[in-house]
N, C-alpha and C positions, 0 to 999 in steps of 0.2 A: 403347470404345478402349480397349486394352491393351497396359499399359509394362512389362511386367514382361522386357521384352527393353532397356528403358531399365539406368540406372546409378542402384542401391540402396546404401544405404551398409547396410542390414539386408536380412534375406528378408520375404517378405509368409508372415504365418501362412496354412497354409493353412485356418482357418474363416473367413480372411479375403477378402473381395475391395475390387479396389482400380481407382477410374473414372479418366481423366486429368477432370476440366471448366474451360467458363470461366463465368467471369459481369463483369459490370462493379460499379462500385467510383460514391460518388454522381461523382464529377469525369466520370467515363463511362472509365477505364482499365482492363481487359482482364485482368483478375486467372487465369493459372489456377493450377486444384491439381486435389488425388489426394480423391474422395470414398472412404472404409474404413466399408465396411459386414459386421454378420457376416453371413456365410454361412446361415444359419438364418432369417434374414431379421426379420420382424414388421411388428406396421405399431406408426403413434404412439413410434418409436423414440424415447428422449433423444438429442442434441444436443452436438459441441463441436467449435469452429472453435480450428483450431489453427496457431501463427502463430514463426520463432524458428528461434535467437540473431539477434541481429542482422549480417547480410555473411551469411549460410545462407541455404540454398532448401528448397521438400519433401523431398527425399528423402535429408537427412539425417535430426536429430535430430527433425524436429517430424515429418515421415509418419515416423520409428520410435516418435513419444507413439500418432501415429491408430492402427498397425498393433498396437498394444498393447490399444488402450481399443476398435476394436469387438472384439476377442474379449471385449472386457467385456459387450458388446451397444449399445454405441452408433455412432448415425450419425456420421463423425467428417469436417473439412475440413483435412488440413492445405491451405496456402496458398505460393507464393510472393505476398511484399508486392511494394509500386507499384516496378516502375523499378528490379526485381535477379531473378535468376532467366528462370522462361519469360516475368513479367508484364510487359505494358505498360508505355509512361511513357518520357516521351523527356525531358533524358536518361537515361543510363544509369548504376547507381551512384551514389545518390543517396538520402538517407531524409526526409522526411519528419513533422517528430511531427503534422499536423491528417492529412495524406493515410495516415500508416501506422495512426495510429488507424481515422479512414475503413475502412481496408482489411480490421476486424473487423469490423465493422460489414457492407459487404457481403456477408461471411461471413455471418456471420447472415440476411441476406436472403436468401441462397442456398440454405439449408439448412432457413427455414422453409417455404421452396415447395417443397419435397422432402412429397410422396403421403407418404411410409411418415415423415416427423419428426412431433412434435409441437411445435408454433410454442413451447409453453408451454414445455418442455423445452428450450429450448437455454445451454450455457455456456463458459467460454472457457479456455484455459491458453494460456499464454505464458511463452515462457521466450528467457533474457535479455536482449535489448532489448528485447527485444517484450515478455517481460512487464509492462513500463511501458505500453507502448501500449496493453497488455489490459486495464491498472488503467484508462488511459484514456475505452477503450471503455466500458468495464462503466460510470465512472462518468455520461457523460453517455447511454448506448444502456440504456435502462430494460423493455428485450428481456433484456438476458440475465439470468439467474434466480442463478446461482452464479460464480464466476473461482476462477481456482489462477497460481502464474505459480513456475516453475522455475530458482535460479539470475541473480532480477532484477536488473536494472541499470534505472533512469532514465535512460538517457542524455541529457535535456535538465540531468540535474543531471550531469552525469559531463562533460560537455562546456563545460559555461559552467563550473564549478567546478572541473576535474579530479580525480585519484582523493582522496578524505578532503576536500575541498571546501579545499585547498588551493593553486587556484591564486590567485594575486595579483588585485590592480585593475591593475593592470600587465602581469600576463601575460595576464591577460583584453585590454585594451586593445590588447594587441601581435598578440594573436589575431587582431579583429576588424579590421584597418587590414591586417596579412597577406591577407586574404580578402575584404575593400573593395577593395583594389588589385589581388587576380585575378579581380574580377568585370571590372575595365574589358580584361583580359588573353583571358577569353573570350567578352566580349562582340565581341571587333573580331574574333576568328577564328570565331565562330558554332561555337565548341564547348567544354564543358566538361571542361577538363584535369584529368587523375590524379591526387591527389598523394601517388603512388609509395609508401609511407606503411603498404602490407598488413606480413604477419607475410612475415619471413626466410623465406628457400627452407632457408638449416641454418643451425643455434643453434651459438654461438662458444661456451656454457659459460654465458656472468654473467646471461643473461635474465633477469628477475624469473621466479617460478615463473611465476605466471600466463602471461606472455607462448609459457612451454615449453609448458603444458598448451594451449593455445590452437596453437597448434603440432604436440602430436601428437594432434590431434584434426585438423585442418581441413590437414596436409601429411601426413598419412601417410593408409597405406589402411584405417586407421581411419574416417576418416568425410572425406577427400576427395572433394571434389565438382570437376569440372571449370566446373557453372556460377557456383555457392559465390562475391562476392568475397573473402573470407577465405581459398579458397584458392587464386586463381590470380590475382588483381589488387586493388585499392585503391580506395574512396569519393572522390568528385572533393575538387578541392581547398575547394570551397566546400560539401563538404558538410554542413556545421555551422551555418552562416550562419543558418538557421531557427533552431538547437535549442538558437541561445545567447542565447536570448532567448522561450521560452515550456516555461513549466513547465510538463512534463503531468502531474504529480500537486496541483495546486492542487487538483482536485473530491471528492480521497479520501473524504473524508469520505461524499461521496454516493453513493459505494456501500452504501450502509447501506439499507436494512437487510437487504439478500442478504449474502452470504455468501464470504468473503474466505480463500484457503488462500496461505503464503507458504510457499514452499518453499525453503531452504538448504542449503553441503555446511558445518558445521562449518570446516572450514580456507580455506574461501573467500578467496580477498582481495572478492567483491562480495560477504560476507555483510549490509551494514552495510543496503546499499542495501535489504534483503528487515525487520533491523528497523528500521530509522528510516518505511518504510510500514506496518509494524505499527502501530510509535508513532504512531503519524499518521491512522490505521481507524478506524472506531467501530462495533464491536461489531455481528454478531457476526465476529468473525476466529481465526485461530490461524495460530501461527509455527510451524513443525517444519524442525530442523536438524535434520541428518542427521551423526552424530557420525565426524571421520577424515575425509571428503569435503570435496573441493575443487569450484570450480563447474563444470568441464569434466566431470565424475562424474556429473554427471547429465543430462549430454550423448546419453548412448547405454547408461547402466551398469544394465542389466537389472538385476543384485542388487541398485542398486543405490537407483533411483531407485522411490520408497512405489506403484506402478500398483496394489499394493489401496488402499493407502491415498485413493489420488484416484477409485478407482471407487466406494467410500463415501462419497468425498463429494458430490462428484456425484448417485449416487444420491437419495441423502436431501436434498437442495437444487435438484434440480431440476424445482421444480412450480408 
């Protein structure tokens, strides 16, 4: 199925083909992705599974990454996570530390069954919140030979502790109380109420820098997509429920001896997630800080994202 007529936030490279595909995860949820292949073909190709950012869709940053990496000779699957985009799962607009980790393993399942892919040469790239899920997936799924993240978020940490772990026990308890009570409302109405706390449709000017960065990506032609939660909607009011007490990086040391590459902008509000993950992980590991750049620069700025470094990293380590 040719998807060129659909809305993508980037141009498909003339040396790359793109095909819409479907596959199921371990929970029976049908996921929808785009498979990017180098047009010059090849057999026993190295492969990558890519997803993120949190609340984004495959027509945004993950597809852009896939488009670039396919030019370097990789078979690349960019996919919509469960409950979002074109992928299945009800209700909509929810995330799960377990299921979104599983989504990556399901993508590995799919890639490894392709005739032109070498099962022993599969890696993962996780962007933003799916960077944390990518690390969790790599720790548990030993088929993944190498993992890289860009602008990584640990969604369980930021949800349960706030930015820079600033949330007090009182604030955490209040959040959990609100979500617990919301469950009565959702159960009675047989629907999951949306929080309505997505990005604003216009800026007042006093927002934090990172909110301005997200707005500039998701709410403008640069990155807007009609299926992206961050562009047009919000998560549910109870979305954070399981993220509050299921830390996803508990076993980060078990990624080793497989290599880990963490990439972050020097001025990114999220940089500390990558720095702390780097400290917690075992060798081999590498932390690459991009001078002067912010979180969203690594979503789509082709002159900022170090694709040559990613190419080198995976070609050296997928074996």
